[in-house]
Biotite code that builds the C-alpha atoms (Angstrom):
import biotite.structure as struc

atoms = struc.array([
    struc.Atom([-24.320, 1.750, -5.480], chain_id="A", res_id=1, res_name="MET", atom_name="CA", element="C"),
    struc.Atom([-21.699, 3.065, -2.757], chain_id="A", res_id=2, res_name="VAL", atom_name="CA", element="C"),
    struc.Atom([-19.215, 0.319, -1.303], chain_id="A", res_id=3, res_name="THR", atom_name="CA", element="C"),
    struc.Atom([-18.510, 0.930, 2.769], chain_id="A", res_id=4, res_name="ALA", atom_name="CA", element="C"),
    struc.Atom([-14.731, 1.843, 1.348], chain_id="A", res_id=5, res_name="LEU", atom_name="CA", element="C"),
    struc.Atom([-15.883, 4.358, -0.847], chain_id="A", res_id=6, res_name="GLU", atom_name="CA", element="C"),
    struc.Atom([-18.421, 5.758, 1.846], chain_id="A", res_id=7, res_name="GLN", atom_name="CA", element="C"),
    struc.Atom([-14.992, 6.336, 4.197], chain_id="A", res_id=8, res_name="GLY", atom_name="CA", element="C"),
    struc.Atom([-13.632, 8.942, 1.606], chain_id="A", res_id=9, res_name="VAL", atom_name="CA", element="C"),
    struc.Atom([-13.781, 12.449, 2.165], chain_id="A", res_id=10, res_name="GLN", atom_name="CA", element="C"),
    struc.Atom([-12.529, 15.462, 0.894], chain_id="A", res_id=11, res_name="THR", atom_name="CA", element="C"),
    struc.Atom([-9.936, 18.505, 2.233], chain_id="A", res_id=12, res_name="ASN", atom_name="CA", element="C"),
    struc.Atom([-9.998, 17.396, 5.947], chain_id="A", res_id=13, res_name="ALA", atom_name="CA", element="C"),
    struc.Atom([-6.613, 18.393, 7.408], chain_id="A", res_id=14, res_name="ARG", atom_name="CA", element="C"),
    struc.Atom([-7.216, 17.465, 11.335], chain_id="A", res_id=15, res_name="PHE", atom_name="CA", element="C"),
    struc.Atom([-7.437, 14.229, 13.562], chain_id="A", res_id=16, res_name="ARG", atom_name="CA", element="C"),
    struc.Atom([-9.914, 13.387, 14.828], chain_id="A", res_id=17, res_name="LYS", atom_name="CA", element="C"),
    struc.Atom([-11.448, 9.870, 16.896], chain_id="A", res_id=18, res_name="PRO", atom_name="CA", element="C"),
    struc.Atom([-12.715, 7.318, 15.346], chain_id="A", res_id=19, res_name="GLY", atom_name="CA", element="C"),
    struc.Atom([-12.335, 3.777, 13.973], chain_id="A", res_id=20, res_name="SER", atom_name="CA", element="C"),
    struc.Atom([-9.592, 3.034, 11.004], chain_id="A", res_id=21, res_name="CYS", atom_name="CA", element="C"),
    struc.Atom([-10.549, 1.726, 7.545], chain_id="A", res_id=22, res_name="LEU", atom_name="CA", element="C"),
    struc.Atom([-7.540, -0.035, 7.305], chain_id="A", res_id=23, res_name="LEU", atom_name="CA", element="C"),
    struc.Atom([-6.840, -1.867, 10.577], chain_id="A", res_id=24, res_name="CYS", atom_name="CA", element="C"),
    struc.Atom([-10.375, -1.479, 12.411], chain_id="A", res_id=25, res_name="ALA", atom_name="CA", element="C"),
    struc.Atom([-8.254, -0.098, 15.060], chain_id="A", res_id=26, res_name="ARG", atom_name="CA", element="C"),
    struc.Atom([-10.091, 2.494, 17.488], chain_id="A", res_id=27, res_name="GLU", atom_name="CA", element="C"),
    struc.Atom([-8.029, 5.613, 18.505], chain_id="A", res_id=28, res_name="THR", atom_name="CA", element="C"),
    struc.Atom([-7.055, 9.114, 16.941], chain_id="A", res_id=29, res_name="LEU", atom_name="CA", element="C"),
    struc.Atom([-7.259, 9.656, 12.794], chain_id="A", res_id=30, res_name="LEU", atom_name="CA", element="C"),
    struc.Atom([-5.111, 11.652, 10.377], chain_id="A", res_id=31, res_name="THR", atom_name="CA", element="C"),
    struc.Atom([-6.048, 12.629, 6.669], chain_id="A", res_id=32, res_name="PHE", atom_name="CA", element="C"),
    struc.Atom([-4.548, 10.430, 4.173], chain_id="A", res_id=33, res_name="HIS", atom_name="CA", element="C"),
    struc.Atom([-4.704, 12.033, 0.520], chain_id="A", res_id=34, res_name="HIS", atom_name="CA", element="C"),
    struc.Atom([-4.961, 8.989, -2.117], chain_id="A", res_id=35, res_name="LEU", atom_name="CA", element="C"),
    struc.Atom([-3.139, 11.552, -4.280], chain_id="A", res_id=36, res_name="ILE", atom_name="CA", element="C"),
    struc.Atom([-0.821, 12.359, -2.286], chain_id="A", res_id=37, res_name="PRO", atom_name="CA", element="C"),
    struc.Atom([-0.590, 16.982, -2.347], chain_id="A", res_id=38, res_name="ARG", atom_name="CA", element="C"),
    struc.Atom([2.939, 17.158, -4.123], chain_id="A", res_id=39, res_name="LYS", atom_name="CA", element="C"),
    struc.Atom([1.447, 15.414, -7.006], chain_id="A", res_id=40, res_name="MET", atom_name="CA", element="C"),
    struc.Atom([-1.706, 17.596, -7.654], chain_id="A", res_id=41, res_name="HIS", atom_name="CA", element="C"),
    struc.Atom([0.466, 20.114, -9.649], chain_id="A", res_id=42, res_name="ARG", atom_name="CA", element="C"),
    struc.Atom([1.817, 17.609, -12.014], chain_id="A", res_id=43, res_name="ARG", atom_name="CA", element="C"),
    struc.Atom([0.376, 17.791, -15.238], chain_id="A", res_id=44, res_name="VAL", atom_name="CA", element="C"),
    struc.Atom([-0.293, 13.862, -15.895], chain_id="A", res_id=45, res_name="TRP", atom_name="CA", element="C"),
    struc.Atom([-2.484, 13.676, -12.443], chain_id="A", res_id=46, res_name="PHE", atom_name="CA", element="C"),
    struc.Atom([-4.735, 17.197, -13.396], chain_id="A", res_id=47, res_name="GLN", atom_name="CA", element="C"),
    struc.Atom([-5.341, 15.732, -16.921], chain_id="A", res_id=48, res_name="LYS", atom_name="CA", element="C"),
    struc.Atom([-6.400, 12.356, -15.337], chain_id="A", res_id=49, res_name="HIS", atom_name="CA", element="C"),
    struc.Atom([-8.272, 13.491, -11.802], chain_id="A", res_id=50, res_name="TYR", atom_name="CA", element="C"),
    struc.Atom([-10.771, 16.268, -11.207], chain_id="A", res_id=51, res_name="SER", atom_name="CA", element="C"),
    struc.Atom([-9.871, 18.927, -8.079], chain_id="A", res_id=52, res_name="ARG", atom_name="CA", element="C"),
    struc.Atom([-12.578, 17.163, -5.969], chain_id="A", res_id=53, res_name="ASP", atom_name="CA", element="C"),
    struc.Atom([-10.209, 13.927, -6.711], chain_id="A", res_id=54, res_name="GLN", atom_name="CA", element="C"),
    struc.Atom([-7.092, 15.473, -6.410], chain_id="A", res_id=55, res_name="LEU", atom_name="CA", element="C"),
    struc.Atom([-8.322, 16.933, -2.964], chain_id="A", res_id=56, res_name="ALA", atom_name="CA", element="C"),
    struc.Atom([-10.404, 13.709, -1.451], chain_id="A", res_id=57, res_name="SER", atom_name="CA", element="C"),
    struc.Atom([-8.673, 11.214, 0.832], chain_id="A", res_id=58, res_name="GLY", atom_name="CA", element="C"),
    struc.Atom([-9.326, 8.905, 3.809], chain_id="A", res_id=59, res_name="ILE", atom_name="CA", element="C"),
    struc.Atom([-8.535, 9.546, 7.873], chain_id="A", res_id=60, res_name="PHE", atom_name="CA", element="C"),
    struc.Atom([-6.618, 6.318, 8.891], chain_id="A", res_id=61, res_name="ILE", atom_name="CA", element="C"),
    struc.Atom([-4.154, 5.860, 12.300], chain_id="A", res_id=62, res_name="CYS", atom_name="CA", element="C"),
    struc.Atom([-1.190, 7.315, 12.368], chain_id="A", res_id=63, res_name="THR", atom_name="CA", element="C"),
    struc.Atom([0.776, 3.822, 12.308], chain_id="A", res_id=64, res_name="LEU", atom_name="CA", element="C"),
    struc.Atom([-0.799, 2.582, 8.627], chain_id="A", res_id=65, res_name="CYS", atom_name="CA", element="C"),
    struc.Atom([0.045, 6.166, 7.100], chain_id="A", res_id=66, res_name="HIS", atom_name="CA", element="C"),
    struc.Atom([3.339, 6.374, 8.225], chain_id="A", res_id=67, res_name="LYS", atom_name="CA", element="C"),
    struc.Atom([3.890, 2.937, 6.882], chain_id="A", res_id=68, res_name="GLY", atom_name="CA", element="C"),
    struc.Atom([2.108, 3.535, 2.821], chain_id="A", res_id=69, res_name="ILE", atom_name="CA", element="C"),
    struc.Atom([4.414, 6.639, 3.275], chain_id="A", res_id=70, res_name="HIS", atom_name="CA", element="C"),
    struc.Atom([7.718, 4.260, 4.552], chain_id="A", res_id=71, res_name="LYS", atom_name="CA", element="C"),
    struc.Atom([6.593, 1.923, 2.014], chain_id="A", res_id=72, res_name="THR", atom_name="CA", element="C"),
    struc.Atom([5.569, 3.744, -1.847], chain_id="A", res_id=73, res_name="TYR", atom_name="CA", element="C"),
    struc.Atom([6.563, 7.302, -3.024], chain_id="A", res_id=74, res_name="ASP", atom_name="CA", element="C"),
    struc.Atom([4.179, 9.978, -4.101], chain_id="A", res_id=75, res_name="GLU", atom_name="CA", element="C"),
    struc.Atom([4.245, 9.290, -7.658], chain_id="A", res_id=76, res_name="MET", atom_name="CA", element="C"),
    struc.Atom([3.754, 5.384, -6.885], chain_id="A", res_id=77, res_name="THR", atom_name="CA", element="C"),
    struc.Atom([0.832, 5.871, -4.869], chain_id="A", res_id=78, res_name="LEU", atom_name="CA", element="C"),
    struc.Atom([-0.932, 8.670, -6.700], chain_id="A", res_id=79, res_name="GLY", atom_name="CA", element="C"),
    struc.Atom([-0.993, 6.419, -10.027], chain_id="A", res_id=80, res_name="LYS", atom_name="CA", element="C"),
    struc.Atom([-1.884, 3.149, -8.394], chain_id="A", res_id=81, res_name="HIS", atom_name="CA", element="C"),
    struc.Atom([-3.120, 3.690, -4.792], chain_id="A", res_id=82, res_name="PHE", atom_name="CA", element="C"),
    struc.Atom([-5.466, 6.341, -5.291], chain_id="A", res_id=83, res_name="ALA", atom_name="CA", element="C"),
    struc.Atom([-8.540, 4.509, -4.025], chain_id="A", res_id=84, res_name="SER", atom_name="CA", element="C"),
    struc.Atom([-9.200, 2.622, -0.204], chain_id="A", res_id=85, res_name="PRO", atom_name="CA", element="C"),
    struc.Atom([-9.498, -0.536, -2.276], chain_id="A", res_id=86, res_name="ALA", atom_name="CA", element="C"),
    struc.Atom([-6.092, -0.449, -3.933], chain_id="A", res_id=87, res_name="GLN", atom_name="CA", element="C"),
    struc.Atom([-4.377, 0.229, -0.812], chain_id="A", res_id=88, res_name="LEU", atom_name="CA", element="C"),
    struc.Atom([-6.054, -3.462, 0.914], chain_id="A", res_id=89, res_name="LEU", atom_name="CA", element="C"),
    struc.Atom([-5.232, -5.359, -2.112], chain_id="A", res_id=90, res_name="GLN", atom_name="CA", element="C"),
    struc.Atom([-1.646, -4.518, -1.630], chain_id="A", res_id=91, res_name="ASP", atom_name="CA", element="C"),
    struc.Atom([-0.073, -7.794, -0.663], chain_id="A", res_id=92, res_name="GLU", atom_name="CA", element="C"),
    struc.Atom([2.832, -5.504, 1.408], chain_id="A", res_id=93, res_name="THR", atom_name="CA", element="C"),
    struc.Atom([0.625, -3.119, 2.971], chain_id="A", res_id=94, res_name="LEU", atom_name="CA", element="C"),
    struc.Atom([-1.938, -5.681, 3.984], chain_id="A", res_id=95, res_name="GLN", atom_name="CA", element="C"),
    struc.Atom([0.853, -7.428, 6.009], chain_id="A", res_id=96, res_name="ARG", atom_name="CA", element="C"),
    struc.Atom([1.431, -4.188, 7.926], chain_id="A", res_id=97, res_name="HIS", atom_name="CA", element="C"),
    struc.Atom([-2.154, -2.999, 8.241], chain_id="A", res_id=98, res_name="PHE", atom_name="CA", element="C"),
    struc.Atom([-2.543, -6.796, 9.768], chain_id="A", res_id=99, res_name="ALA", atom_name="CA", element="C"),
    struc.Atom([0.328, -5.933, 12.246], chain_id="A", res_id=100, res_name="TRP", atom_name="CA", element="C"),
    struc.Atom([-0.447, -2.721, 12.929], chain_id="A", res_id=101, res_name="VAL", atom_name="CA", element="C"),
    struc.Atom([-4.163, -4.575, 13.988], chain_id="A", res_id=102, res_name="ALA", atom_name="CA", element="C"),
    struc.Atom([-1.966, -6.513, 16.581], chain_id="A", res_id=103, res_name="ARG", atom_name="CA", element="C"),
    struc.Atom([-0.302, -3.294, 18.605], chain_id="A", res_id=104, res_name="GLN", atom_name="CA", element="C"),
    struc.Atom([-1.686, -1.447, 21.170], chain_id="A", res_id=105, res_name="LYS", atom_name="CA", element="C"),
    struc.Atom([-3.171, 2.100, 20.864], chain_id="A", res_id=106, res_name="VAL", atom_name="CA", element="C"),
    struc.Atom([-0.947, 4.015, 22.771], chain_id="A", res_id=107, res_name="GLY", atom_name="CA", element="C"),
])
């Protein structure tokens, strides 16, 4: 059974599109967030543990959520510990950031 969070996972898209952010639920332009950062794709550990499709997968989120994720955690941590939307939403630090973003006006 596919969960609502997994339905938001897409592969290999590199553009901005209007929609609802999966993390803060704001209606705005969305950017593509690779669940496993592209910088990690060439590393042997990631190549052994993930398929090419898994490495290319990601979610569309708003710019403020995207910046907050990358400001909070480095690429290695994101790739190893936050490789799914559910893992991003379970983190307390990121939950606080997403809640703050949800209260911001869409510019």
